[in-house]
N, C-alpha and C positions, 0 to 999 in steps of 0.2 A: 495488375491483373484483375479481371472482373469489373463489374460495374463500379464506377468511381475510383477504380484502381486500388482498392483496399484489400482484395482477396489475395492474400499471400499464403499459400498452402504450407510453405516451410515455417513461417512465423506461427501459424495456428497450430501446426503439429508440434512445434517447439514448446508452446504453452502446455499442450497435452502431456508431453514428455516431462516437462518441469513438474507438473502436479504429481505424476507417478513417482518421479525421482525424489521430490520433497517428502512425499508420504513415506517412502522407504527410508530416507535419511532420518526423518523424525522418529520412525519406529526403532531404528538402530540406536539413535541417541537415547531414547527412552529405555532401551535395554541396558545401556552402560551408565547412564546418568539419570538418577531419579529426581523427582520433585522439581523444585524451582530451578536448580542448576541445569537440569536437562531442558526445561522450558526456555531458559535464557539463551542457551546455546542454539537450540532449534530456531528461536526467533531471530537471533543475530544472523545465522546462516540464511534463513529464509528471506530476511530483509535485503541481504546482499545479492541474493539470486533473483527473487521476484516476490515482493510482498503480496501482490494480487494472487499469484498461484499459491502462495503459502496460506493466505486467507481461505481460499477455496478448499485446499487440502485439509486444513485443520478443522474447518467447519464440518466437512463430511466425516472426518474422524470422530467428531463429537457425537454423531448419531450412532456410530458403532461402539464407542466407549461407554456411553450411557451415564457415566459419572465424570467428575473432574473438570466440569465446565469452566471453573475459574482458572485452573492451570492452563487449559487450552486457550482461553482468552488471553492469558499472559503471553503466550507465544505470538499471537496475532498483534498485540499492542507493541511488543518488542520489535517485530518486523516492521511495523508502521513507523516506529521511531527511527530505526536504522535507515529508512528511506531518506530521511532528511539529512543524515550524515552523507549519504551518496550525493544528494542534491548540492550540498555545500562543496564537496570535492569537485563536482562538475562546474559549478560557478567559478571556482578558483582557476580551473583549467581553461574555461571558455572566455573568461573576462579578466585576463591578467592585469589589465590597466585599471579596471573599475571594480574589482571584486570587494574591496574594502567598503565601498558604498552600498553594496548589495547584501553583505553577509549579516549585519547585526540583527535584523528582524528574522532572518532565516535561522540563525543560531538560536534566537529566542524560541522559535517554534520547535526546533530540535530538542532544546532543553525541556520545554513543556511536555512534549510527547514522551520524552524519556522519564519524566516525573510520573506521568500517567501509567507508563509501563511498569515503573518501580512500585507504585501503589498497588497495581494489579497483582504483581508478583508477591508482594507482602500479604495481600489478602489470600492469595492462592496457598501460601505457605501455612496459613492458619486454617485452611479448609480441612474438613474431616476426611474427605474422600478423594484420593487421587484417581486418575483415569484407570478404568479396569484394564487388566492385562489383555493385550490384543494378540491375535495371530498376525503373521506377516501380511501387510496390506495388499489388497488387489483393487486398485483405484481406476482401472482403465475405463470402465463404463462411466463413472462419475467424471473423469477427466475429459472424456469425449463430449459429454454433455456441457461441461464448462467451455470447451472449445467452440461449440455451437453458439453458446451465449456470447462468447468473446467476439465471434464473427458478427452477431447481431449488433453489439455495441459499436464495433468498428464501423459498420455501415451507418449507424445512427450518428456517429461523430462526423463521418465524411459528408453525410447529407446536411448536417448543421453547418459545417464549414463552407459547403457549396452555397448554402442559402445566405449566410452572413458575410462570406467573403472576408475581406480585411477591414470590415467596418469597425471592428474593435478588438484589440488584443485581449481584452478581458473575456470576451465571448469565446474566442479561440482557446484561451487558456482553460476556461471552465470545461469545455467539451473535450479538449485534448487530454486534460489531466485525468479524465475518467479512466482511461486505459493505459496511459503512458506518461510518466513524469520526466523521463530523460529528454524527450523531444522538445517539450516546451521549455525546460530548463536550459538546455544547450542553445537553442535558437534565440531565446530572449537574452541570455547572457552575451551571446555574440553581437546582438543588436545594440546592447548597452555598451559593450566594449568598443564598437565602431562609432558610437555617438549618435546612432539613429533613434535610440530610445533613452529617455531620462532614467537614471538609476532608481528614482523614487517610483516611477511607473514599473520599471523592470522587476523589482523585488515583489511588488504587489501582484504582477502577472504570474510570477513563479509560485508565490504563496497561494494564489487562487487556484492554480492547477493542483497544488497539494491538497487543498481543502476539497476540491472535486474528487480527487483520488480517494480521500478518506470516506467521502459519502458513498462512492461506488463500492468500496471494500466493506463498509458497514452494511449496506444493503445485501451484498453477497453473503456475508456471514450470517445475517438474520434469516435469509431465505434458505440457506443450505444447512444451517446448524440445528442441533437438538434444542429442545425447549429449555433445559437447564443451562444451556450454554449462551442463550440469547441475552439474558439480563446483564451478565458481566460484560459481554461484548457491546451491548447498547450503551452501558454506562461508560465504558472506556472510549468508544468512538465519540459519544456526546461530549465528554470532557475535552477530548482532543480538538473537536470541531469548535467548541466554545472558545478555547484558547486561540485557535487560528483566526476565528472571526474577530476576536478582541484585538489581536495584533494588527489585522488588516484594517480595522476601523480606527484604532487609537494611536498606532505608531506614527510619529511625525514624518 
């Protein structure tokens, strides 16, 4: 629907609803589970649902909370780590004959992002100030603004795809991964399973999509988050990206 066929009102509205829903879930978790335990649970659930929506929701929450930036950053880093668990599951499902050749570097990335999340949680546990007590969240305006941003990114991805075509899987992976890891993971795994793409190329394509996704979420968090929230988020995403680039460049 729409120019380049990317305007899907249902999908866009679903992202808006996800942000509102995740905000409410995170608020309820914070009521029943305090500190690092609540942050870990919120991050895991957010990563399983949508790490991008979780990033947007938590970043906006940091503005309202005023304090507790490290703990909120821990939620985002946990969600970003859980994404790679989901990627691994999708690879196993989509490439039953070849997943063993694809998994080692992806598992390494999952472990690295989990370490980054664990370190962030550790630092958050030592922080003096947890997030201030909040009233029940009302995120509709912010969620709608994110929905508009999401549309803009979708159009940018579609334009890039139309321009580059199938000239390179890496280009497609980089632009697709900005907004969606599932599509590039499932499609590439299927190509590897059918023998159309070499496994060494396949895992690099998937990992590049993951790196692009981290870049997008990092930019989102920095642009939407409060000042005290930006430094731990920048440190967390920078460490995750450094590990991803190292695996991409150095893994045999």
